[in-house]
Phi, psi and omega in degrees: 000154183224137176228208181260113177284118184243349179214111189292159179129163179252127176240129180231120182184187183266144184291131171243108189268127172266107185300139177296124187268116177254115179255107180274124183248123176265149174272114182240131179277132187245136176270319180267078184290332179297318178294327179292321176296319178297321179296320176297313181299319180297315179298319180296318180296319178296318180294323177298320178295317179297319180294323179297322177294320177295323177302311181295318179298316181293320179299318181289317192262338185239298180165165185293315183297319180291325179296333181297340174305313184283333174293323177292325176298316181297320180296323178297321180283351175258001180283103185299324181295323178292314180295318180296328178296320177292315181298321179299322179294320177298311186288319185279324183259357180056045182246164180290156184299321181300313182294317180297319179297312183294317181298315182292313184290322181301324179298319178288323178299315179297325178297314180294320183294340180267001177282139184288325182297123184302314184297312181293324179297322181285351175288349172300331178298324178298315180295320177298316181300314180295314181300312182294326178297312181291321178299316179300322180293318179295325185265353181072031180268132180269135180287177180305136178270098183286349180291341179279354181292139179264168176297147181062048177264143173251116181287128176239124183209159174296313172203156180249122176280162173305323180296317178300311185298320183293335183272354184290145175269110183299339180282347181250332186270125179254345179192163177223139180223133179225163178279325181238170178119151181231181185297333181261005179293154180298325179299319180294316181298314182290325178298319179296317179296320182282348179073031180259120176305131187218136175233129182241164170079031176260101183296136176076013185299326181291338177278343186263338188243138175249157177306137178075004169300144175281128185235137168250130181233121176255103185288352177269311183273341183086006181275134171234147180231129181261128182045064186295154174283178184297321181295315179295319178302314182296316183295311184284333174295321178294318177298320179294321179296324178294320176298313181296325179298319178297317179296322178291327176297322177298323181297337178292345179279351178297129180092347179273151180287149174270093187216141178287169182299332180261018167092013179276120185269130176241138175267123179256116185239169182251148167265129178226162179244330181215165176302336179295340180284352188294333181300317178290326177301311183287321181298326183261013173058044177294145183269001179170177171254110182274344179203108170257111182283089189293346184297339182287344172291333184268345187265163176059040176211169187264348179212161183291146181292146178285169177302316182292323177297317178295317180304316181298321179294311181295318182299317181300318180292315182299319179296320180292332183277353173050055176072006169287153184296139175230113180264115178262116174281127179294167190316120179241066179266150182116181184067247180266358184245116183245147176231106187305320185290348176276351176052053181283142182289146173288136183231148177293324181232075186298332179290342178250019191245218187275089187213166173052235185295332180295316178293320181295320179292335177272353179226072190300324181296313177302313184295313183293325177300317178294316180298320178299317180296318179294315180300316180296328180289343186298339179285351182258359180172196186262075183269146175231152181252137178227127176269132178267160166062029176288130180237343180222160176297323181297317178304314181298314181294323177296319179293320178296325179297317179293323177298317179295323177296320179296318178299316182294322177300316181294322177298315181297330181267004181057037177262128187285141171200164179276125182289331187265025180301133182284144178238133178221176177225153170277133172260101184223004178238135182307322180299321179293321178297319183291325180256025183297337176294325179283317181295327183298334180286348187254351188225176180260341179198160171246149166230120185277118178265092189292331183305307180280327181298320176296313183301314183282325180292317184267357183053050184231125171289119187292348177264001183270108185295331181293338182248014185301329181292341179268340182272094186213132175286351180268356183298134181307324179298319179295314182297322180291322176298314180300315179300317182291324178296314179298314181298314181295323177296312181294323178298330180269000177082022179246160179270156185230126177241183178217133181235009177277176182301331181299336182297335181261009181279111185295338178280327182276334183308313179302321179294318180296321177292321177298330177281347177100016179299143185263333186212145177233129179239128190213181173299139185304324183294345180266353188300307186292323177297316179298322179297318178298319178298310186295323183290349177257010183255160175240116186302317183297320177295322183292332180297319179289322178298320178297317178299318179296316182296324181292345179269351182284158192261340186220156181302318182295326178295317179295314182299315179295319180299312181290322179299316180298328181280323194239346187298323180289324178295326187276348182259000000 
C-alpha cells in the first residue's frame, strides 16, 4: 500500500491500533440551563489545564514552534465569543452542553474544510481535537491508554490529533500510519521533529491491519507493507541498518572537538527547558547549555518558587555539566507563556507587551529572588546569567543594578558566590540589534534569539501560514542584522552566540561561521550532526561565501545559494 510519506525513515514493528473514536451525541432538552452552562465551563477549565500540560511536555521534548499548537488550542478555549455562542445555544434552545458544543463547533469545522488553502483547511483538525477533548470530558470518556504500547510499535489510526502525537513515547514508537492527514498537518510536522517515520493518507488502512501485524513503513516513499515476505523483510532491514549505521557514525563524533578543518573552534550547546532534558544533553555530548529557559520552574504551579527551590534546580544542572558553561535565561514570562499566580494583565498584543525583562523590572522582588538563586548556584559550576527581551540601554542598566543589589545582599549575609560570573543578553529585538555596539560595552556576551528577531524585524506572526514566506532566517535583512551584531560584539571584545532555531539549520551554519559566530545553541538531538557538518568546513572559504550571500536580494536566493554549496556535503 502507498500513502503520503511525510517524515523519512524506516520503521519496522507491530501494529498498535488507535480505534476510531465515535462520539454519539444526543439532543437532550434541559430545564436547568444554568447548571448546564456551569458544566460546560467546568469541562473547558479542566481541558485547558490538560492542554497546558501538553504544551509544556511538547515544549520540553519537541520544540517551541510545535508547542504553539497547544497554545493556540488554549486560546480557542479562552475565546469568550466562541464560548458565549455555545452557551447561548444552551440557554436559548434549552439543550444539553454536548449538543450545543458539537453543533456550534461543527459549523466552524465545515467552514475551515471548505477553504482552498491546504494549511488553513487542515486547521479544522485543531477544532475537531478541541471539540472531542471537551466532549470526552463532558461524557466521562477516557482517551487511548498509550501506556499499554510496547517497544517497536507502529501506530495505526484513522487520524492523529496533535494531542495524540504529543503523548507518544518516542522510545516505543518506530512509525506512524494514518488514513487521513496531509503534509502540513500538525501530526506530520511533529513527526518530522520527533524523527518518527510517518505515512499519511492511506484510505481504509484500519480495515487492512490487525493488532500485532508486522508492519514495514517507509516514511520517505510512503510505502507500507503488511506482514511482509522474506524478501521485503531482508530489503527493508538492510535499509534500516544503513540508517542506523549513519546514526552510529554520528556517535563517533562524541568526544571530538567542534572545529573546522582550518582550526576555527565553535562551541555547540543545547537549549533546555527543565532538568529532565539533561539526559539528551549528555547523550549527545553537548559542550554546554546555551539556553536554559528558567520560566518552566515558575510554570504549572500555584505559587512562585522560593529561592531555595530554584537553587536546587540550577545546582542539579550545573553538577551534571561538570564545569561546562550553563547560561540561565532569567524569567521570560509573557507572550505565549502565562503564569496565573502573577496575575498578568490581558493584552491585545502580548508578544509586544509586558513580558520578560519588562515584567521582571516591574516585579523587583521576584526578579531579585531568581538572581540570588542563580548567584548562589555559581559555586557548583560554570553558570552565566542572560537577560531576555532587552530593547534599551536603560533596561539593561536597571537590570544590572538589581543584580548588583542581589550580590551585595549575599555578601552582607556571608553567602558564597562567584564574583566574576559572566552576564549577557539576548538580542531578539531590532532596537537591540541596532544599538548592539552600545550594549556590547555593558555585557560579557550576546546570544542572538532568531525566533523573535525574525518575527519583530519582518513584522510577521510566525504562526501565520499566510505570511510564512516572509518568516525566513535567510532574509537579507536578517543576515545583515546578524552580521552587524557579531561585528559589534567582537569590536567590544565579547563573544557572540545564537540560540534561536536558525542555530540548528545545517545549511545556515556555514554562513554563520563565515560571519564569525562563536557559539551555536540548539536542540540536543542536532548537536552531533552539526558537529559533523562543521568539521568538514573551512573557515577562510566561508568568509567569502558569507560576503557573497550578503549581496543577494531575496531569502530564496540565499537559501538556493547555500543549498547548492552545502546540501550534498551535509547529506
